FINUMAR-664908 format. One record per residue (C-alpha): residue in three letters; z, y, x negated. Coordinates in steps of 0.5 Angstrom, whole numbers, plus 500, padded with zeros to 3 digits. Layout:
AlaZYX/...
# end
This chain:
Unk190770355/Unk188777353/Unk181778356/Unk178784353/Unk170785355/Unk165784350/Unk161790354/Unk167794352/Unk167792345/Unk160794344/Unk161801347/Unk168802343/Unk165800337/Unk159805337/Unk164811338/Unk165810330/Unk157811329/Unk154817328/Unk148819333/Unk141818330/Unk138822335/Unk142828335/Unk146826342/Unk152830342/Unk158826342/Unk160827349/Unk166826353/Unk167824360/Unk168832362/Unk160833360/Unk158827365/Unk160830371/Unk156833377/Unk153839374/Unk148835370/Unk144828370/Unk146823371/Unk150826376/Unk156821375/Unk160817375/Unk157813380/Unk161810386/Unk160805391/Unk161806399/Unk160800403/Unk153797401/Unk151804397/Unk151807390/Unk153814390/Unk152820385/Unk157826385/Unk153829390/Unk153824395/Unk146821394/Unk144814394/Unk142811388/Unk137806387/Unk135802380/Unk128801380/Unk127798373/Unk126793368/Unk130788362/Unk130790355/Unk133784351/Unk137786345/Unk141779345/Unk136775341/Unk138772334/Unk137779330/Unk141782336/Unk138789336/Unk133791342/Unk126788341/Unk119791340/Unk121796335/Unk117793329/Unk111795334/Unk113801337/Unk118807336/Unk124807341/Unk121814344/Unk114810345/Unk117805349/Unk122809353/Unk116814355/Unk112808357/Unk118806362/Unk118813365/Unk111813366/Unk111809372/Unk117812375/Unk122807373/Unk129810372/Unk133804370/Unk134799364/Unk138793364/Unk140793356/Unk142786354/Unk146784348/Unk150778345/Unk157777344/Unk156774337/Unk155781335/Unk162783337/Unk165777335/Unk162779328/Unk165786328/Unk172784330/Unk172779324/Unk170784319/Unk175789322/Unk170794326/Unk164794321/Unk157792323/Unk152789319/Unk146793317/Unk139791320/Unk136789313/Unk141784313/Unk140782321/Unk133781320/Unk133777314/Unk139773317/Unk135771323/Unk128771320/Unk128769313/Unk128773307/Unk120774307/Unk119775314/Unk125779315/Unk124784310/Unk116784313/Unk119786320/Unk124790318/Unk119795314/Unk115795320/Unk121797324/Unk122803319/Unk115805319/Unk115806327/Unk122808327/Unk123813321/Unk130815323/Unk132809321/Unk134806314/Unk136799311/Unk143801311/Unk142803319/Unk147798323/Unk145794329/Unk150799333/Unk146805331/Unk140802334/Unk143801340/Unk145808340/Unk138811339/Unk136807344/Unk141809349/Unk140816347/Unk132816348/Unk133813355/Unk138819356/Unk133824354/Unk128821359/Unk133820364/Unk133813365/Unk140810367/Unk143804362/Unk146798365/Unk149794359/Unk149787360/Unk153782357/Unk148777357/Unk150771352/Unk155769347/Unk151766341/Unk145771340/Unk139766342/Unk134765348/Unk138764355/Unk139760359/Unk140753359/Unk146748361/Unk147745354/Unk146751350/Unk154752349/Unk154759352/Unk155757360/Unk162758362/Unk168761359/Unk171756354/Unk164753352/Unk162752345/Unk160759344/Unk164763349/Unk171765346/Unk174768352/Unk179772347/Unk174777345/Unk170780350/Unk161804352/Unk160808347/Unk160814352/Unk152814352/Unk150819357/Unk146815361/Unk151809361/Unk153808368/Unk154801369/Unk156794366/Unk155787368/Unk161782366/Unk157776365/Unk150774365/Unk148767369/Unk155763369/Unk152756370/Unk154749370/Unk156747363/Unk152740363/Unk154738356/Unk161739357/Unk164735362/Unk171736361/Unk170744362/Unk165743368/Unk171739372/Unk176743370/Unk174750371/Unk167751373/Unk168753380/Unk168760385/Unk176760384/Unk176760376/Unk170765376/Unk174770381/Unk180770376/Unk175771370/Unk172777374/Unk178780376/Unk181780369/Unk174783366/Unk173788371/Unk181790370/Unk179791362/Unk173795363/Unk176800368/Unk182801364/Unk177802358/Unk172806362/Unk174808369/Unk167811370/Unk163805370/Unk160801376/Unk162794374/Unk157788376/Unk160781379/Unk155775378/Unk155768382/Unk155761380/Unk148757379/Unk145762374/Unk147767379/Unk143765384/Unk148767390/Unk154771391/Unk155769398/Unk163767397/Unk164774395/Unk162777401/Unk162772407/Unk170771407/Unk169764405/Unk174760401/Unk173760393/Unk173753392/Unk177749390/Unk183753392/Unk184757399/Unk183764395/Unk178769398/Unk175775395/Unk180781397/Unk179788395/Unk186789394/Unk185785388/Unk181791385/Unk186796387/Unk184803384/Unk177801383/Unk175798389/Unk169803390/Unk166801383/Unk164794384/Unk157791385/Unk154784386/Unk148782382/Unk143776384/Unk137773380/Unk131769383/Unk126766380/Unk123762386/Unk116764384/Unk112758387/Unk115760394/Unk109760399/Unk113763405/Unk115771405/Unk120770411/Unk123764407/Unk124768401/Unk127774405/Unk132769408/Unk134766401/Unk135773398/Unk139776405/Unk144770405/Unk145769398/Unk146776396/Unk143782400/Unk147781407/Unk153784403/Unk149791404/Unk150790412/Unk155790417/Unk154782418/Unk158782411/Unk166781411/Unk166785405/Unk160790404/Unk157791397/Unk151794394/Unk147788391/Unk142789386/Unk136783384/Unk137784376/Unk132779374/Unk126776378/Unk119775374/Unk113771373/Unk107771369/Unk103777368/Unk096775368/Unk090777373/Unk092773379/Unk099771380/Unk102778382/Unk097777388/Unk101771391/Unk107771396/Unk113771391/Unk111778388/Unk108781394/Unk114779398/Unk119782393/Unk115789393/Unk115790400/Unk122787401/Unk126790396/Unk124797398/Unk125796405/Unk133794404/Unk134800399/Unk136795394/Unk136796386/Unk132791382/Unk130790374/Unk124786373/Unk124780367/Unk122783363/Unk119789359/Unk118785352/Unk111783350/Unk114779344/Unk121777341/Unk122777334/Unk124770335/Unk125766341/Unk127758340/Unk125758333/Unk118761334/Unk117768330/Unk113774334/Unk114770340/Unk108772345/Unk112773352/Unk107772358/Unk112774363/Unk112781359/Unk110787362/Unk108790356/Unk103786351/Unk105783345/Unk104789341/Unk108793346/Unk103798347/Unk099797353/Unk101794360/Unk099786360/Unk097786367/Unk094793369/Unk092790375/Unk099789377/Unk102795375/Unk096799379/Unk096794385/Unk103793386/Unk108795381/Unk107803381/Unk108802389/Unk114798389/Unk117803384/Unk115809388/Unk118806395/Unk124804392/Unk126811390/Unk123814396/
# end
């Protein structure tokens, strides 16, 4: 079975699109040690290193682009430049930029042709609302027109992030463009309803890493698939195929491997245990030639936990142990999703305060969920207000200034110190 990563497809298709921000069409020779981002990055045991040998730590957030419209959120409220400047204003250095495989499948089906953002908005939001929101996007981002494509928007976002020296981590977030995630959404596992494994970057200046798949999870509405392949052995096989495809197409990129149960653990990849139901064990030999390109990622949403030591124990044993000499195989590990309600008080609780101290102490990278103050549409509701968003509904201000000033700025600063 041909396993061509959709993350690669997104990057490849954008090669054919002109830059809307004036970014030069750089090749890999322009991305070497002499200029930011001082890549390509490599891994050494539990660290990510740039070409000067500096330890690189991601301290950033998630910018969703995987919803029904299938372009990065928030552009009806603010310009790309404004949003990127807001991210940089508190020192964040990384964006986990999400996309949906559906967009890539559509382009495959149209012989490499993407659709316009005019069509994308009206398809997702209806003719009247789609046209209204599109006009707002064009007013805030006058470099676009009705004939701009979705991939050109991704290009423009990547170009502005590079201009402000913010790393881009491209995330294969979901198959069908929609809110993620549940066990019965058809996007759970290789071979599920909307997950066609036959169709899996552009050399964006700031693109340094790619995630093979967001939150692999049990296909609860597909018992046959669950019993036949939802296991560590199959996940390992899929990761080997995907990592090989990514590395062959773009050997400069770091490749992030996720785990089962909504990516809440990757322990079998670093502790030497058998990958059930067989006797296979993780081996760097299976990634020969790019074994220094592999990173593990985990998610954690134990927002109700009341013991910092318990949270640290869970994070260490499910993921961050891989960064230490206690692991059979060492890897860098990132917490690519965690989050909570951005109100006046939640950030003062155990979960937020513990993460703010623990992650910098481990020199562990992270991207908080989520930047988005709202979504074009989420679960049927248009202009959905995201209470977990770092930004307000109109993407203008910080939703919880108390959290930003009282905890988050310090977390960023200490992580990057």
